[in-house]
N, C-alpha and C positions, 0 to 999 in steps of 0.2 A: 413752884408750878411755872412752866414756861409761858412766856407771853404769847398770845394768839392774835392773829390778824384781826379777828372780830372784836378784840378788846381795844383796837386803835381807831381813831378817827383823825383825819387831817385837821391840824390846828390844836389838837389836844397836847397838853404839856405835862411832863413829869419833872419835878424839881426835888432837890435834896441838898441840905447843908453838908458840904464835904469837909469843912474844917471850921470849928467855932472860933478859935483864937490861935492863929498860926504862930508857932514859937520859933525862936532862934535855934533851939535844939533840933527841931524838925528840919530846919534849913541845913544844919550841919550833918544830920543823919542822911539827908538826901545827897549831899556832897559825897558821902561815903558810898551810898547805894549806887549812885550814877557814875562815880569816878570822876566827876566834874568838880574840881577844886578851885575854880575861878574865885579869886579873892573878893569879887563883888558880892558873893553870896555868904562869905564867912568872916571877912576881916573888916571890922567897922572903921578902923583908921584908914585902910586903903580905900574903901568905898567913899568915905567922906572927904578925906584930905587929898587923895590922889585923883580919884575919879570924879569928885564933885557931886555925888549923890547925897541925899539926906541920911542914908544908912544902908545896911545890907538889905538885899531883897531876894525873893525866891527865884529859882530857876523857872523859866517858862515851862519846861517839861514837867516840873512838879505840878503846876497848875493843870496842865493837859492830862497828866496821870490821874489827878483827882477827878477830872471830868470823865475819864475813861472808867474809873471805878463806879461812878454814878450810873453810867450807861450799862455796864455789865451787871450791876445790881438790878437794873430795870429789865433788860432784855435776856439776861442769863449768860453764864460763862460760855465762851467758845462760840458765841453767836454774832459777834461783830464781823462784818464783811469789809468795812472801810471806816476810817476815822482820820480826820485831819482838821487843820484850822490855823488860825493866826493869833499871836499874842498881841493884845491891844494895849495893855497898861501893866505897870509893874505891880507886884504883890508884895506887901510889906509885912514884917512881923506884927502880929496883933490883928491882922485882917481876918474877917469872917467871910468865907466864900460859899456861895450857893450856885450849884450847877443845874442847868435845865436842858431838857431835850424836848423839842416840839416836833410833832409829826408833820412832815412836809409832803409825804407821798406814801402810798401803799401799792405794792406790786404783787397781786394775787398770783400772777403767772410763775413767779419764782419764790413765793412765800417770803417776801422781804418788806421792810419798812425803811423809809428814809427820814432823817431827822436833821433839824438845825440844832446846834449845840451852843450854849453860852455859859459863861461863868461870870458872876458879878460879885463885887465886894459889898461890904455892909453899907456903903454910900450909894449903891446902885450903879457904880462904874463898871462897864464891861471890861474884863481883863483878858478874856479869851472868847473867840467866836469861831465856830467851825461847823462841821457836818459829820454825819455818820450814817451808815446803813447797817441793818442787822437782819439776820434770818429769824423769822418768827413762824410759829406753827400755824397751820390752817385751822 
């Protein structure tokens, strides 16, 4: 059932766990899906010994994609009008990520809702912050 304007109030939040335990296999699968084979995301020796990180970490766009999935699950497929944001912290194998969308505005004139979007890890660290707007039914 499509989301309706009347179902939303400014300040209300929808949240969903988008990954329980991010695996190294998921990181490698995303390398293949995206075509981005940067060794920071797949080669432990390169990430630690050459680049100086504690280990491999997720692509920022993987995190953003998970947030987008939460949004489309909430508002419906084909309803996003805009979506963007910033990567705030790295996402590591083993992380549990929760994505949230908070209503920041309702636009009855064009049947749309605006949201602030965030993704936090299991420690409450914000790893992604952004915005979205979506078409909603009247």
